[in-house]
BALOBA-1460 file (C-alpha; in Angstrom, 3 decimals):
// residues 376
<rec num="1" residu="x" x="14.898" y="3.277" z="52.456"/>
<rec num="2" residu="x" x="12.098" y="5.725" z="52.864"/>
<rec num="3" residu="x" x="14.499" y="8.323" z="51.001"/>
<rec num="4" residu="x" x="15.099" y="5.725" z="47.691"/>
<rec num="5" residu="x" x="11.518" y="5.054" z="47.450"/>
<rec num="6" residu="x" x="10.487" y="8.608" z="47.562"/>
<rec num="7" residu="x" x="13.072" y="9.374" z="45.035"/>
<rec num="8" residu="x" x="11.830" y="6.515" z="42.816"/>
<rec num="9" residu="x" x="8.172" y="8.012" z="43.282"/>
<rec num="10" residu="x" x="9.281" y="11.454" z="42.327"/>
<rec num="11" residu="x" x="11.281" y="10.199" z="39.419"/>
<rec num="12" residu="x" x="8.455" y="8.195" z="38.205"/>
<rec num="13" residu="x" x="5.952" y="11.105" z="38.664"/>
<rec num="14" residu="x" x="8.265" y="13.176" z="36.827"/>
<rec num="15" residu="x" x="8.464" y="10.758" z="34.060"/>
<rec num="16" residu="x" x="4.818" y="10.422" z="33.616"/>
<rec num="17" residu="x" x="4.327" y="14.310" z="33.613"/>
<rec num="18" residu="x" x="6.752" y="14.399" z="31.035"/>
<rec num="19" residu="x" x="5.367" y="11.470" z="28.975"/>
<rec num="20" residu="x" x="1.826" y="13.171" z="29.282"/>
<rec num="21" residu="x" x="3.073" y="16.612" z="28.031"/>
<rec num="22" residu="x" x="4.816" y="15.338" z="24.928"/>
<rec num="23" residu="x" x="1.339" y="13.451" z="24.420"/>
<rec num="24" residu="x" x="-0.578" y="16.510" z="24.648"/>
<rec num="25" residu="x" x="2.250" y="18.269" z="22.405"/>
<rec num="26" residu="x" x="1.718" y="15.429" z="19.770"/>
<rec num="27" residu="x" x="-1.811" y="16.565" z="19.393"/>
<rec num="28" residu="x" x="-1.042" y="20.169" z="19.119"/>
<rec num="29" residu="x" x="1.451" y="19.680" z="16.323"/>
<rec num="30" residu="x" x="-0.359" y="16.728" z="14.727"/>
<rec num="31" residu="x" x="-3.884" y="17.066" z="15.513"/>
<rec num="32" residu="x" x="-5.886" y="13.672" z="15.176"/>
<rec num="33" residu="x" x="-7.557" y="13.464" z="11.621"/>
<rec num="34" residu="x" x="-11.372" y="12.956" z="12.233"/>
<rec num="35" residu="x" x="-12.407" y="9.426" z="11.598"/>
<rec num="36" residu="x" x="-14.442" y="8.168" z="9.082"/>
<rec num="37" residu="x" x="-12.522" y="10.703" z="6.708"/>
<rec num="38" residu="x" x="-11.038" y="10.474" z="3.456"/>
<rec num="39" residu="x" x="-7.515" y="9.362" z="3.997"/>
<rec num="40" residu="x" x="-4.496" y="9.238" z="1.739"/>
<rec num="41" residu="x" x="-1.740" y="7.045" z="3.287"/>
<rec num="42" residu="x" x="0.708" y="8.038" z="0.788"/>
<rec num="43" residu="x" x="1.308" y="11.354" z="2.466"/>
<rec num="44" residu="x" x="2.666" y="9.638" z="5.614"/>
<rec num="45" residu="x" x="5.684" y="11.511" z="6.009"/>
<rec num="46" residu="x" x="3.681" y="14.829" z="6.495"/>
<rec num="47" residu="x" x="2.125" y="12.870" z="9.446"/>
<rec num="48" residu="x" x="3.084" y="11.666" z="13.022"/>
<rec num="49" residu="x" x="3.331" y="8.108" z="11.328"/>
<rec num="50" residu="x" x="6.413" y="8.954" z="8.962"/>
<rec num="51" residu="x" x="6.197" y="5.996" z="6.818"/>
<rec num="52" residu="x" x="3.518" y="4.217" z="4.941"/>
<rec num="53" residu="x" x="3.856" y="0.779" z="6.595"/>
<rec num="54" residu="x" x="3.546" y="2.701" z="10.026"/>
<rec num="55" residu="x" x="0.714" y="4.542" z="8.764"/>
<rec num="56" residu="x" x="-1.245" y="1.551" z="7.536"/>
<rec num="57" residu="x" x="-0.262" y="-0.414" z="10.404"/>
<rec num="58" residu="x" x="-1.419" y="2.002" z="13.164"/>
<rec num="59" residu="x" x="-3.922" y="4.304" z="11.326"/>
<rec num="60" residu="x" x="-5.910" y="1.627" z="9.551"/>
<rec num="61" residu="x" x="-8.774" y="1.974" z="12.024"/>
<rec num="62" residu="x" x="-10.207" y="4.997" z="9.777"/>
<rec num="63" residu="x" x="-11.576" y="2.362" z="7.532"/>
<rec num="64" residu="x" x="-13.773" y="0.912" z="9.911"/>
<rec num="65" residu="x" x="-16.943" y="2.667" z="8.671"/>
<rec num="66" residu="x" x="-20.249" y="1.699" z="7.390"/>
<rec num="67" residu="x" x="-19.531" y="4.122" z="4.083"/>
<rec num="68" residu="x" x="-18.810" y="2.731" z="0.638"/>
<rec num="69" residu="x" x="-14.718" y="2.277" z="0.667"/>
<rec num="70" residu="x" x="-12.429" y="2.172" z="-2.322"/>
<rec num="71" residu="x" x="-9.117" y="0.575" z="-0.863"/>
<rec num="72" residu="x" x="-6.115" y="0.648" z="-3.194"/>
<rec num="73" residu="x" x="-3.716" y="-1.943" z="-2.481"/>
<rec num="74" residu="x" x="-0.089" y="-2.770" z="-4.147"/>
<rec num="75" residu="x" x="3.333" y="-2.009" z="-4.537"/>
<rec num="76" residu="x" x="4.934" y="1.606" z="-5.110"/>
<rec num="77" residu="x" x="3.512" y="1.661" z="-8.840"/>
<rec num="78" residu="x" x="0.386" y="1.464" z="-7.589"/>
<rec num="79" residu="x" x="1.331" y="4.204" z="-4.819"/>
<rec num="80" residu="x" x="2.349" y="6.486" z="-7.550"/>
<rec num="81" residu="x" x="0.226" y="5.464" z="-10.450"/>
<rec num="82" residu="x" x="-3.374" y="5.688" z="-8.782"/>
<rec num="83" residu="x" x="-3.232" y="9.489" z="-7.236"/>
<rec num="84" residu="x" x="-6.173" y="9.284" z="-4.688"/>
<rec num="85" residu="x" x="-6.514" y="13.205" z="-5.046"/>
<rec num="86" residu="x" x="-7.311" y="12.443" z="-8.839"/>
<rec num="87" residu="x" x="-9.596" y="9.597" z="-8.124"/>
<rec num="88" residu="x" x="-11.852" y="10.851" z="-5.152"/>
<rec num="89" residu="x" x="-13.345" y="13.748" z="-7.074"/>
<rec num="90" residu="x" x="-14.274" y="11.522" z="-9.808"/>
<rec num="91" residu="x" x="-16.084" y="9.162" z="-7.275"/>
<rec num="92" residu="x" x="-18.650" y="10.909" z="-4.978"/>
<rec num="93" residu="x" x="-20.241" y="7.237" z="-3.880"/>
<rec num="94" residu="x" x="-17.041" y="6.339" z="-1.954"/>
<rec num="95" residu="x" x="-14.120" y="7.123" z="0.140"/>
<rec num="96" residu="x" x="-10.809" y="6.259" z="-1.513"/>
<rec num="97" residu="x" x="-7.851" y="5.424" z="0.350"/>
<rec num="98" residu="x" x="-4.559" y="4.386" z="-1.031"/>
<rec num="99" residu="x" x="-2.561" y="1.687" z="1.498"/>
<rec num="100" residu="x" x="-0.413" y="0.732" z="-1.278"/>
<rec num="101" residu="x" x="3.339" y="0.094" z="-0.005"/>
<rec num="102" residu="x" x="6.930" y="0.555" z="-1.752"/>
<rec num="103" residu="x" x="8.296" y="-3.158" z="-2.212"/>
<rec num="104" residu="x" x="5.024" y="-5.175" z="-1.320"/>
<rec num="105" residu="x" x="4.809" y="-8.574" z="-2.526"/>
<rec num="106" residu="x" x="1.228" y="-10.528" z="-2.634"/>
<rec num="107" residu="x" x="1.916" y="-11.608" z="0.843"/>
<rec num="108" residu="x" x="2.261" y="-8.123" z="2.123"/>
<rec num="109" residu="x" x="-0.987" y="-7.233" z="0.169"/>
<rec num="110" residu="x" x="-2.563" y="-10.187" z="1.831"/>
<rec num="111" residu="x" x="-1.411" y="-8.946" z="5.495"/>
<rec num="112" residu="x" x="-2.841" y="-5.564" z="4.671"/>
<rec num="113" residu="x" x="-6.308" y="-6.913" z="3.660"/>
<rec num="114" residu="x" x="-6.103" y="-8.943" z="6.991"/>
<rec num="115" residu="x" x="-5.177" y="-5.650" z="9.008"/>
<rec num="116" residu="x" x="-8.057" y="-3.729" z="7.720"/>
<rec num="117" residu="x" x="-10.708" y="-6.275" z="7.858"/>
<rec num="118" residu="x" x="-9.825" y="-7.208" z="11.612"/>
<rec num="119" residu="x" x="-10.283" y="-3.659" z="12.804"/>
<rec num="120" residu="x" x="-13.714" y="-3.478" z="10.856"/>
<rec num="121" residu="x" x="-16.810" y="-4.875" z="12.714"/>
<rec num="122" residu="x" x="-18.318" y="-7.353" z="10.380"/>
<rec num="123" residu="x" x="-21.284" y="-5.200" z="9.014"/>
<rec num="124" residu="x" x="-18.380" y="-2.645" z="7.722"/>
<rec num="125" residu="x" x="-16.852" y="-5.375" z="5.495"/>
<rec num="126" residu="x" x="-19.484" y="-5.267" z="2.835"/>
<rec num="127" residu="x" x="-18.936" y="-1.929" z="1.859"/>
<rec num="128" residu="x" x="-15.130" y="-2.590" z="0.918"/>
<rec num="129" residu="x" x="-14.287" y="-2.457" z="-2.694"/>
<rec num="130" residu="x" x="-10.350" y="-3.525" z="-2.869"/>
<rec num="131" residu="x" x="-8.437" y="-2.867" z="-5.801"/>
<rec num="132" residu="x" x="-5.512" y="-4.653" z="-6.046"/>
<rec num="133" residu="x" x="-2.905" y="-3.460" z="-8.865"/>
<rec num="134" residu="x" x="-0.679" y="-6.277" z="-9.688"/>
<rec num="135" residu="x" x="2.625" y="-6.734" z="-11.828"/>
<rec num="136" residu="x" x="5.348" y="-9.751" z="-11.991"/>
<rec num="137" residu="x" x="7.373" y="-7.901" z="-9.335"/>
<rec num="138" residu="x" x="5.023" y="-8.904" z="-6.587"/>
<rec num="139" residu="x" x="5.189" y="-12.295" z="-7.330"/>
<rec num="140" residu="x" x="8.298" y="-12.931" z="-5.810"/>
<rec num="141" residu="x" x="8.465" y="-15.145" z="-2.358"/>
<rec num="142" residu="x" x="8.813" y="-13.517" z="0.963"/>
<rec num="143" residu="x" x="12.085" y="-15.330" z="1.580"/>
<rec num="144" residu="x" x="13.658" y="-13.466" z="-1.118"/>
<rec num="145" residu="x" x="11.813" y="-10.172" z="-1.005"/>
<rec num="146" residu="x" x="12.422" y="-9.706" z="2.620"/>
<rec num="147" residu="x" x="15.740" y="-10.963" z="3.270"/>
<rec num="148" residu="x" x="17.436" y="-7.927" z="4.683"/>
<rec num="149" residu="x" x="20.265" y="-8.653" z="7.043"/>
<rec num="150" residu="x" x="18.753" y="-6.382" z="9.809"/>
<rec num="151" residu="x" x="15.602" y="-8.134" z="9.907"/>
<rec num="152" residu="x" x="14.212" y="-11.569" z="10.524"/>
<rec num="153" residu="x" x="14.030" y="-13.274" z="7.483"/>
<rec num="154" residu="x" x="10.776" y="-13.320" z="5.760"/>
<rec num="155" residu="x" x="9.681" y="-10.669" z="8.165"/>
<rec num="156" residu="x" x="7.565" y="-7.862" z="6.056"/>
<rec num="157" residu="x" x="7.778" y="-3.993" z="6.804"/>
<rec num="158" residu="x" x="4.492" y="-4.459" z="8.222"/>
<rec num="159" residu="x" x="5.421" y="-7.675" z="10.711"/>
<rec num="160" residu="x" x="8.397" y="-5.036" z="11.602"/>
<rec num="161" residu="x" x="5.464" y="-2.389" z="12.284"/>
<rec num="162" residu="x" x="3.835" y="-4.759" z="14.718"/>
<rec num="163" residu="x" x="6.746" y="-5.720" z="16.868"/>
<rec num="164" residu="x" x="8.302" y="-2.377" z="17.362"/>
<rec num="165" residu="x" x="5.837" y="-1.151" z="20.198"/>
<rec num="166" residu="x" x="4.849" y="-4.385" z="21.312"/>
<rec num="167" residu="x" x="1.324" y="-4.686" z="19.870"/>
<rec num="168" residu="x" x="2.369" y="-7.979" z="18.624"/>
<rec num="169" residu="x" x="4.863" y="-10.912" z="19.934"/>
<rec num="170" residu="x" x="7.022" y="-13.041" z="17.843"/>
<rec num="171" residu="x" x="6.123" y="-16.727" z="17.999"/>
<rec num="172" residu="x" x="7.224" y="-19.706" z="15.780"/>
<rec num="173" residu="x" x="4.169" y="-19.763" z="14.078"/>
<rec num="174" residu="x" x="4.547" y="-16.101" z="13.129"/>
<rec num="175" residu="x" x="3.080" y="-12.728" z="14.728"/>
<rec num="176" residu="x" x="0.354" y="-13.059" z="17.599"/>
<rec num="177" residu="x" x="-1.602" y="-10.032" z="18.860"/>
<rec num="178" residu="x" x="-1.018" y="-8.867" z="22.245"/>
<rec num="179" residu="x" x="-3.318" y="-5.519" z="22.138"/>
<rec num="180" residu="x" x="-6.685" y="-7.040" z="20.461"/>
<rec num="181" residu="x" x="-7.615" y="-5.001" z="17.355"/>
<rec num="182" residu="x" x="-10.772" y="-3.241" z="18.645"/>
<rec num="183" residu="x" x="-7.900" y="-1.468" z="21.264"/>
<rec num="184" residu="x" x="-5.943" y="-0.147" z="18.386"/>
<rec num="185" residu="x" x="-6.985" y="3.353" z="18.661"/>
<rec num="186" residu="x" x="-6.312" y="3.103" z="22.553"/>
<rec num="187" residu="x" x="-2.727" y="1.554" z="21.826"/>
<rec num="188" residu="x" x="-1.836" y="4.484" z="19.347"/>
<rec num="189" residu="x" x="-2.954" y="7.190" z="21.654"/>
<rec num="190" residu="x" x="-0.573" y="6.016" z="24.511"/>
<rec num="191" residu="x" x="2.571" y="5.649" z="22.047"/>
<rec num="192" residu="x" x="1.842" y="9.141" z="20.695"/>
<rec num="193" residu="x" x="4.653" y="10.720" z="22.874"/>
<rec num="194" residu="x" x="7.121" y="7.872" z="21.344"/>
<rec num="195" residu="x" x="6.153" y="8.644" z="17.896"/>
<rec num="196" residu="x" x="6.493" y="12.613" z="18.207"/>
<rec num="197" residu="x" x="10.084" y="11.846" z="19.578"/>
<rec num="198" residu="x" x="10.934" y="9.707" z="16.611"/>
<rec num="199" residu="x" x="9.575" y="12.085" z="14.134"/>
<rec num="200" residu="x" x="11.718" y="14.837" z="15.602"/>
<rec num="201" residu="x" x="14.732" y="12.595" z="15.180"/>
<rec num="202" residu="x" x="13.855" y="11.515" z="11.731"/>
<rec num="203" residu="x" x="13.084" y="15.469" z="10.749"/>
<rec num="204" residu="x" x="16.745" y="16.136" z="12.340"/>
<rec num="205" residu="x" x="18.200" y="13.612" z="10.105"/>
<rec num="206" residu="x" x="16.332" y="15.010" z="7.113"/>
<rec num="207" residu="x" x="17.798" y="18.195" z="8.007"/>
<rec num="208" residu="x" x="21.231" y="17.085" z="8.203"/>
<rec num="209" residu="x" x="20.865" y="15.283" z="4.751"/>
<rec num="210" residu="x" x="19.610" y="18.135" z="3.373"/>
<rec num="211" residu="x" x="22.689" y="20.271" z="4.171"/>
<rec num="212" residu="x" x="25.220" y="17.544" z="3.197"/>
<rec num="213" residu="x" x="23.362" y="16.567" z="-0.006"/>
<rec num="214" residu="x" x="20.985" y="19.153" z="-1.070"/>
<rec num="215" residu="x" x="18.200" y="16.363" z="-0.657"/>
<rec num="216" residu="x" x="15.558" y="15.936" z="1.918"/>
<rec num="217" residu="x" x="15.112" y="12.025" z="0.612"/>
<rec num="218" residu="x" x="16.542" y="9.776" z="-1.795"/>
<rec num="219" residu="x" x="13.165" y="9.406" z="-3.295"/>
<rec num="220" residu="x" x="12.435" y="11.289" z="-6.586"/>
<rec num="221" residu="x" x="9.721" y="14.144" z="-6.560"/>
<rec num="222" residu="x" x="7.035" y="13.823" z="-9.177"/>
<rec num="223" residu="x" x="9.026" y="16.726" z="-11.223"/>
<rec num="224" residu="x" x="11.959" y="14.456" z="-11.073"/>
<rec num="225" residu="x" x="10.390" y="11.353" z="-12.165"/>
<rec num="226" residu="x" x="8.825" y="13.476" z="-15.463"/>
<rec num="227" residu="x" x="12.008" y="14.279" z="-16.694"/>
<rec num="228" residu="x" x="14.042" y="11.370" z="-15.929"/>
<rec num="229" residu="x" x="15.237" y="8.942" z="-18.726"/>
<rec num="230" residu="x" x="17.096" y="5.457" z="-18.458"/>
<rec num="231" residu="x" x="20.181" y="4.588" z="-20.314"/>
<rec num="232" residu="x" x="20.806" y="1.331" z="-21.490"/>
<rec num="233" residu="x" x="23.105" y="0.689" z="-18.351"/>
<rec num="234" residu="x" x="20.213" y="1.434" z="-16.188"/>
<rec num="235" residu="x" x="18.129" y="-0.876" z="-17.877"/>
<rec num="236" residu="x" x="20.491" y="-3.712" z="-17.943"/>
<rec num="237" residu="x" x="21.003" y="-3.000" z="-13.977"/>
<rec num="238" residu="x" x="16.975" y="-2.649" z="-13.841"/>
<rec num="239" residu="x" x="16.937" y="-6.473" z="-15.025"/>
<rec num="240" residu="x" x="19.808" y="-7.854" z="-13.072"/>
<rec num="241" residu="x" x="17.847" y="-6.246" z="-10.023"/>
<rec num="242" residu="x" x="14.618" y="-8.002" z="-10.696"/>
<rec num="243" residu="x" x="16.200" y="-11.277" z="-11.334"/>
<rec num="244" residu="x" x="18.059" y="-10.994" z="-8.170"/>
<rec num="245" residu="x" x="14.642" y="-10.143" z="-6.521"/>
<rec num="246" residu="x" x="12.470" y="-13.128" z="-8.304"/>
<rec num="247" residu="x" x="15.012" y="-15.854" z="-8.303"/>
<rec num="248" residu="x" x="15.347" y="-18.483" z="-11.221"/>
<rec num="249" residu="x" x="12.080" y="-19.861" z="-11.123"/>
<rec num="250" residu="x" x="9.622" y="-17.857" z="-12.642"/>
<rec num="251" residu="x" x="6.966" y="-15.951" z="-10.686"/>
<rec num="252" residu="x" x="6.356" y="-17.748" z="-7.230"/>
<rec num="253" residu="x" x="3.716" y="-20.415" z="-7.160"/>
<rec num="254" residu="x" x="3.056" y="-19.848" z="-3.656"/>
<rec num="255" residu="x" x="2.391" y="-15.942" z="-3.892"/>
<rec num="256" residu="x" x="0.139" y="-16.835" z="-7.033"/>
<rec num="257" residu="x" x="-1.723" y="-19.469" z="-4.999"/>
<rec num="258" residu="x" x="-2.259" y="-16.607" z="-2.017"/>
<rec num="259" residu="x" x="-3.683" y="-14.243" z="-4.412"/>
<rec num="260" residu="x" x="-6.079" y="-16.605" z="-5.678"/>
<rec num="261" residu="x" x="-7.302" y="-17.602" z="-2.400"/>
<rec num="262" residu="x" x="-7.242" y="-13.936" z="-1.128"/>
<rec num="263" residu="x" x="-9.635" y="-13.032" z="-4.054"/>
<rec num="264" residu="x" x="-11.967" y="-16.177" z="-3.522"/>
<rec num="265" residu="x" x="-12.358" y="-15.137" z="0.240"/>
<rec num="266" residu="x" x="-13.146" y="-11.549" z="-0.345"/>
<rec num="267" residu="x" x="-15.570" y="-12.341" z="-2.994"/>
<rec num="268" residu="x" x="-17.258" y="-15.296" z="-0.703"/>
<rec num="269" residu="x" x="-17.614" y="-12.731" z="1.913"/>
<rec num="270" residu="x" x="-19.653" y="-10.239" z="-0.353"/>
<rec num="271" residu="x" x="-17.000" y="-7.678" z="-0.811"/>
<rec num="272" residu="x" x="-15.724" y="-6.364" z="-4.121"/>
<rec num="273" residu="x" x="-12.669" y="-6.799" z="-5.645"/>
<rec num="274" residu="x" x="-10.992" y="-4.904" z="-8.694"/>
<rec num="275" residu="x" x="-7.895" y="-6.516" z="-9.976"/>
<rec num="276" residu="x" x="-5.695" y="-4.606" z="-12.127"/>
<rec num="277" residu="x" x="-2.665" y="-5.482" z="-14.442"/>
<rec num="278" residu="x" x="-0.372" y="-2.623" z="-14.194"/>
<rec num="279" residu="x" x="1.382" y="-1.749" z="-17.335"/>
<rec num="280" residu="x" x="5.414" y="-1.524" z="-17.521"/>
<rec num="281" residu="x" x="7.472" y="0.331" z="-20.458"/>
<rec num="282" residu="x" x="7.596" y="-2.212" z="-23.601"/>
<rec num="283" residu="x" x="11.279" y="-2.349" z="-23.065"/>
<rec num="284" residu="x" x="11.063" y="-3.818" z="-19.729"/>
<rec num="285" residu="x" x="7.942" y="-5.928" z="-20.528"/>
<rec num="286" residu="x" x="9.599" y="-7.607" z="-23.747"/>
<rec num="287" residu="x" x="13.066" y="-8.293" z="-21.977"/>
<rec num="288" residu="x" x="11.635" y="-9.627" z="-18.601"/>
<rec num="289" residu="x" x="11.815" y="-13.533" z="-18.376"/>
<rec num="290" residu="x" x="9.267" y="-13.311" z="-15.931"/>
<rec num="291" residu="x" x="6.208" y="-11.117" z="-18.019"/>
<rec num="292" residu="x" x="4.956" y="-14.242" z="-19.495"/>
<rec num="293" residu="x" x="4.363" y="-16.465" z="-16.369"/>
<rec num="294" residu="x" x="2.611" y="-13.307" z="-14.903"/>
<rec num="295" residu="x" x="0.493" y="-12.427" z="-17.824"/>
<rec num="296" residu="x" x="-0.590" y="-15.945" z="-17.859"/>
<rec num="297" residu="x" x="-1.592" y="-16.135" z="-14.123"/>
<rec num="298" residu="x" x="-3.557" y="-12.506" z="-14.552"/>
<rec num="299" residu="x" x="-5.698" y="-14.111" z="-17.604"/>
<rec num="300" residu="x" x="-6.411" y="-17.180" z="-15.112"/>
<rec num="301" residu="x" x="-7.481" y="-15.101" z="-12.322"/>
<rec num="302" residu="x" x="-9.602" y="-13.174" z="-14.726"/>
<rec num="303" residu="x" x="-11.315" y="-16.075" z="-16.439"/>
<rec num="304" residu="x" x="-11.890" y="-17.937" z="-12.978"/>
<rec num="305" residu="x" x="-13.639" y="-14.976" z="-11.201"/>
<rec num="306" residu="x" x="-14.957" y="-13.177" z="-14.308"/>
<rec num="307" residu="x" x="-18.338" y="-14.686" z="-13.732"/>
<rec num="308" residu="x" x="-18.621" y="-13.168" z="-10.185"/>
<rec num="309" residu="x" x="-20.874" y="-9.717" z="-10.068"/>
<rec num="310" residu="x" x="-18.435" y="-8.429" z="-7.659"/>
<rec num="311" residu="x" x="-15.308" y="-9.075" z="-9.286"/>
<rec num="312" residu="x" x="-13.661" y="-7.258" z="-12.311"/>
<rec num="313" residu="x" x="-10.087" y="-7.155" z="-14.074"/>
<rec num="314" residu="x" x="-8.925" y="-4.579" z="-15.507"/>
<rec num="315" residu="x" x="-5.727" y="-4.273" z="-18.285"/>
<rec num="316" residu="x" x="-4.023" y="-1.016" z="-19.374"/>
<rec num="317" residu="x" x="-1.510" y="-2.948" z="-21.751"/>
<rec num="318" residu="x" x="-1.643" y="-0.197" z="-24.284"/>
<rec num="319" residu="x" x="-0.081" y="2.164" z="-21.775"/>
<rec num="320" residu="x" x="3.722" y="0.703" z="-22.268"/>
<rec num="321" residu="x" x="5.457" y="3.857" z="-23.671"/>
<rec num="322" residu="x" x="9.139" y="3.740" z="-22.749"/>
<rec num="323" residu="x" x="9.201" y="7.708" z="-22.215"/>
<rec num="324" residu="x" x="6.074" y="7.500" z="-20.108"/>
<rec num="325" residu="x" x="8.090" y="5.982" z="-17.189"/>
<rec num="326" residu="x" x="10.637" y="7.104" z="-14.884"/>
<rec num="327" residu="x" x="12.200" y="4.046" z="-14.763"/>
<rec num="328" residu="x" x="11.669" y="0.113" z="-15.100"/>
<rec num="329" residu="x" x="7.996" y="0.237" z="-13.372"/>
<rec num="330" residu="x" x="6.955" y="3.642" z="-12.265"/>
<rec num="331" residu="x" x="4.480" y="5.695" z="-14.295"/>
<rec num="332" residu="x" x="5.500" y="9.870" z="-14.765"/>
<rec num="333" residu="x" x="2.969" y="11.858" z="-13.168"/>
<rec num="334" residu="x" x="1.118" y="12.658" z="-16.751"/>
<rec num="335" residu="x" x="0.421" y="8.777" z="-17.223"/>
<rec num="336" residu="x" x="-0.462" y="8.720" z="-13.834"/>
<rec num="337" residu="x" x="-3.265" y="10.867" z="-14.417"/>
<rec num="338" residu="x" x="-4.541" y="8.523" z="-17.165"/>
<rec num="339" residu="x" x="-4.266" y="5.522" z="-14.626"/>
<rec num="340" residu="x" x="-6.265" y="7.141" z="-12.261"/>
<rec num="341" residu="x" x="-8.902" y="8.384" z="-14.899"/>
<rec num="342" residu="x" x="-9.351" y="4.972" z="-16.029"/>
<rec num="343" residu="x" x="-9.624" y="3.682" z="-12.625"/>
<rec num="344" residu="x" x="-12.377" y="6.317" z="-11.745"/>
<rec num="345" residu="x" x="-14.472" y="5.378" z="-14.772"/>
<rec num="346" residu="x" x="-14.186" y="1.681" z="-13.875"/>
<rec num="347" residu="x" x="-15.353" y="2.162" z="-10.247"/>
<rec num="348" residu="x" x="-17.799" y="4.880" z="-10.882"/>
<rec num="349" residu="x" x="-20.000" y="1.874" z="-12.521"/>
<rec num="350" residu="x" x="-18.922" y="-1.279" z="-10.578"/>
<rec num="351" residu="x" x="-18.492" y="0.181" z="-6.896"/>
<rec num="352" residu="x" x="-21.408" y="2.994" z="-6.984"/>
<rec num="353" residu="x" x="-24.172" y="0.829" z="-7.663"/>
<rec num="354" residu="x" x="-25.908" y="-1.433" z="-5.361"/>
<rec num="355" residu="x" x="-25.667" y="-4.151" z="-8.024"/>
<rec num="356" residu="x" x="-22.405" y="-3.812" z="-9.750"/>
<rec num="357" residu="x" x="-22.339" y="-3.732" z="-13.596"/>
<rec num="358" residu="x" x="-19.553" y="-5.564" z="-15.212"/>
<rec num="359" residu="x" x="-17.701" y="-2.813" z="-17.312"/>
<rec num="360" residu="x" x="-15.761" y="-3.814" z="-19.825"/>
<rec num="361" residu="x" x="-12.667" y="-1.171" z="-19.676"/>
<rec num="362" residu="x" x="-10.824" y="-0.396" z="-23.079"/>
<rec num="363" residu="x" x="-7.193" y="-0.381" z="-23.542"/>
<rec num="364" residu="x" x="-7.127" y="1.234" z="-26.823"/>
<rec num="365" residu="x" x="-5.232" y="4.269" z="-25.508"/>
<rec num="366" residu="x" x="-5.544" y="7.471" z="-23.162"/>
<rec num="367" residu="x" x="-8.318" y="8.734" z="-24.940"/>
<rec num="368" residu="x" x="-10.257" y="6.260" z="-24.376"/>
<rec num="369" residu="x" x="-9.761" y="6.611" z="-20.767"/>
<rec num="370" residu="x" x="-13.799" y="6.287" z="-19.688"/>
<rec num="371" residu="x" x="-14.954" y="4.186" z="-22.365"/>
<rec num="372" residu="x" x="-16.878" y="0.987" z="-21.233"/>
<rec num="373" residu="x" x="-15.136" y="-1.966" z="-23.010"/>
<rec num="374" residu="x" x="-13.172" y="-4.682" z="-21.433"/>
<rec num="375" residu="x" x="-12.220" y="-8.021" z="-22.585"/>
<rec num="376" residu="x" x="-11.563" y="-10.664" z="-19.915"/>
């Protein structure tokens, strides 16, 4: 028995030493970025965190600062359309972070907001400016959007990350935190060895994929998106895809009401909200059975909150050129530069002043990107 106990102790000590060694190695390979710095969550692939949902969930404590913060939220078209490195130089008054996640609906955007705010101390809420980019595809019920066979129905990508490392536990009423938010950084430090091993495995798979297919990822690069065009068959498939994602009843009333209540809650707490109507190519807009209901909801929200000094909405409906998009929704890089310039122009007068102006941003064309004229 003594021999068994001795071997068990030696094995445990060896494991602990190896775990600690891998943890130290993780800091050498991926140094911890300075807290409170400017952070672009879209570069997750180049970090220890690998994916945007994981980076958002595990890296959000960087947003717990008293500085003015602009937090970009939305789906993949927000991620590629609003370029953090283009907006930040135009906005010296605030630190810009892009937390948009591919495939997000309104429920997942609301989750991100909750996760950010629960990590922040109460005084650090006020300097938040949440930029919420929306289009009709984000108004799909979670039971439809998150119905993959390899996940619990309705579990978002963020829910998966909550459960993955045991920070949350599953209950009948949804995820319940085991690790208090104030201990998030301690928890992340504890799992760094696991993250490094996962990163190594992911890079190995990427290497195999590169050898077999000549590509590191199925995702298009900026250069590939810039030259991409859609055939008529591609357009038909895209419309069929979104009909499958949205269902037959138009945009979800549940998601619509959630967006409204989320905006109201943020405004009531003194935070600022910029609601952006993200354009899609004209062929898609005109063919979609969901666009009219979405446009009506966007105008309803703009009217309801338009009198609040800490709210502004922006439309870029003129930027609907078919050839400016790589597919049915994603702006090519040259158009993303225009999106980014328009948003920066609005934020410079809205987020950078103690008492924000009510800018009115033009939708008359790219050459008017910095004009001040917006119609609610």
